[in-house]
N, C-alpha and C positions, 0 to 999 in steps of 0.2 A: 504493500500500500504506500509506504514511504517512498519507494523507488518511483512509483507511478506519479506521486505528487511532485517529486523532484523533476521528473521528466516533463510534466505539464508546466512547471515553473520555468524550466529551461527553455521550453518552446515559446512561452509568452515573452520571456526576456529577449530571446533571439528575434522574435517578431517585432518587439518594441524597438530594438536596436536597428533592425533593417528599416523600419518605418521612419525612424529619426534620421538615419543616414540618407534615405531617399528624399525626405523633406529638406534636409540641409543642402543636398545636391541641387534640388529644384530651386531653392532660394539663391544659390550661387549662380545658376544659369539665368534666373530672372534678373539678378543684379547686373550680370555681365551684359545681358540683352538690353537692359535699360541704359547702360552707359553707351553701348554701341549705337542704339537708336538716337540718343542725344547728340553724339558726334556726327552722325549722318544728317540729322535734322539741321545742325548748325553748319553743314557743308564742310566739315573738317576733312582734310585729306589724310589718308592712311598711306604712309610711304611704303610700308611692306606690301600693300595690295599690288601695286604695279611691279615692285621688285620681285615678288614671288611669281607673278604671272610671266614676267620676262624670263625668269629662271626656268620655269616649266616649259615655256615656248622654245627654248633653245634645244630641247630634247625631242622636238616634234619630228616625225617621219611620216611618209605616206601610209605606212602600215598602221602606225599608232593613230593617225587621223581617222582611218576607217574603223578601228577598234573603238575609239572614244565616241564616234558618232553612233555606233551600234549600242554602246553602253548608255549614252544619254537618252536614247529612244525609250528605255525602260521607264523614264519619267515623263515621257510625252503624253499629252491628254488622250490620244487614241489608245495607247497601250494601257494607261491607267483606267480608263473607262471600261475597257475590255476585261481587265483583271477584276475590277469591282463587280461587273455584271456576272462573270463566271462564278465568283465566290458567293455572291448573293444567292444565285440559283442553288449552289451547293448547300449553303446554310439552310435555305428554306425547304429544300427537298428532305433534309434530315431533321426538320422541326426545330431548328435553331433560330427562332424569330428574334430573340433578344440580341443574339450575335449579329444577325443581318441588320437589325435596326441600328445598333451601335456602329457598324461599319459605315452605314449611310451618314450617321451623325458625324463620325470622325472625318470622313472624306469631304462632306459638305462644309464642315467647320474649317477644315484646312484650306479649302478653296476660297471661302469667305475671308479668312484671315490674310491669305496671300494677296487677293485682289485689293482688299481694303488698305493693307500696309503699303502696297506698291503705289496706290493713289495718294496716300498721305505723304510719303517721303519723296516720291517722284524722282528717284535717283537714276540718272542715265546709265546705260550699260557701258562697259569699257570699250574703247576703240583703239586698241594698241596694234592690231593687225587685222587684215580682212577676215571677217567671220566666215566659217565654213557652213554655218546653218543660219537661217533667217529668224531673227527674234525682233519683235517690234514693241514689246511692253517695257515697262520700267524694270530696273534690275534688283531693287532691294525690297524685300528679301528674295532669295532664290525660290521660285515656285517648285522647281524640280527637287531641290533639297528638302523643302518643307513637305511637299506632297508625297514623295517617295518614302520619307521617314514615317509619316503617319500611316500610309497605306500598307507598306510592307512590314512596318513595325507592328501594326495591329494584327495582321495575318500571322506574323511571326509569334506574337504572344498567344494567340488562339491555338495554333498548331503545337506550340511548345507545351501548353497546358494539357493537350490531348496526348502528347507523346513526351512525357517528362524525361524519360531515359535518353532521348535524343535531343534534349533542349540545348545542350552545349553546341552541337553541330548546327542546329536550327538558328540559334542566335548568332553564331559565327558567320554563317553564310549570308544572313540578312544584313548584318552590320557591314560586312565587306561589300555587298551589293550597293547599299545606300551610300557608303563612303565613295565607291567608284563613280556613282552617278554624280555626286557633288564634285569630285575631282574632274570629271569629264567636262563639266561646265566651265571650270577654270581653264582647262587645257584648250578648249574650243574658243576661249576668249570672250565668252558672252556673260561672264559674271566675275566680279571681284571676289577674293577669298572672304571678305567680310559679308558679302551677300549670302554666301554659303553658310557661314557661321550663324548668321541671323536666321536663315531658313531652318537649320538644324535646331537652334534654340527654341524657336516658336513651335516647331514640330514636336519636340520632346515634351514641352510643357502641355501642349494640347493633347498629345497622346496619353500622358499620365492622367489628365483629367478624364478623358473618355474611358479609360480603363477603371479608374477608381471611383468615380461618381456613382455608377450603378452599384458598387459594393456597399456604399453607404446606405443604399436602399435595400440591401440584402439580396441583390441580384448579381449573379456571376455572369460576366460577359462570355466566358468560355466554360460554362458549366458542363459537367459530365466529362466523358472521355471519348476517344475515337470509336470504341465499340458501341457507344450509345448512338453513333451517327450513321449506323448502317441502315 
């Protein structure tokens, strides 16, 4: 009995520590995002933005150009909409209405945040060399960074909950994919690094909200496991 109580206390203490660390990290991200937004709003120049982009550009090759264009397509609206629709159908077919609803909320919120912030800050995109892809909207924050993190991060969370033993691989693959999408935007010259950082920051905060707000109401976004979804 004592061992069981100790086990429960240990679980609660571990959960409390994880929640505290998570909150602390979110506050740090929020503070950093606030500073970044203020600097962009005041039209402050970030010297490392151009320096990093020029450093990346010196390694460009025709093969890398094709590879980065292919990677960046994973965050294009056409691909994103297709991924969302396929997964919505998959969730609904398996009776996961809450998961489907939260996927819609997460993606719609990400789209709204991206469009709203772009209009507020109206930051032009970098023009350091001829762009290999056509982009006409403002650059801050990066919609590809924000949207891919929210979409693939949400799906990553759901699948990892269903397959906890493979969660390490799942998180690793998703993190690498989202990071490559962000890097491809810098490589292709259509975003400053600070655009990417802002997109990731907003995306992380919004994703955390979308995952945790239902929990407060006692609803699990990824309730059940893979076997329940047959």
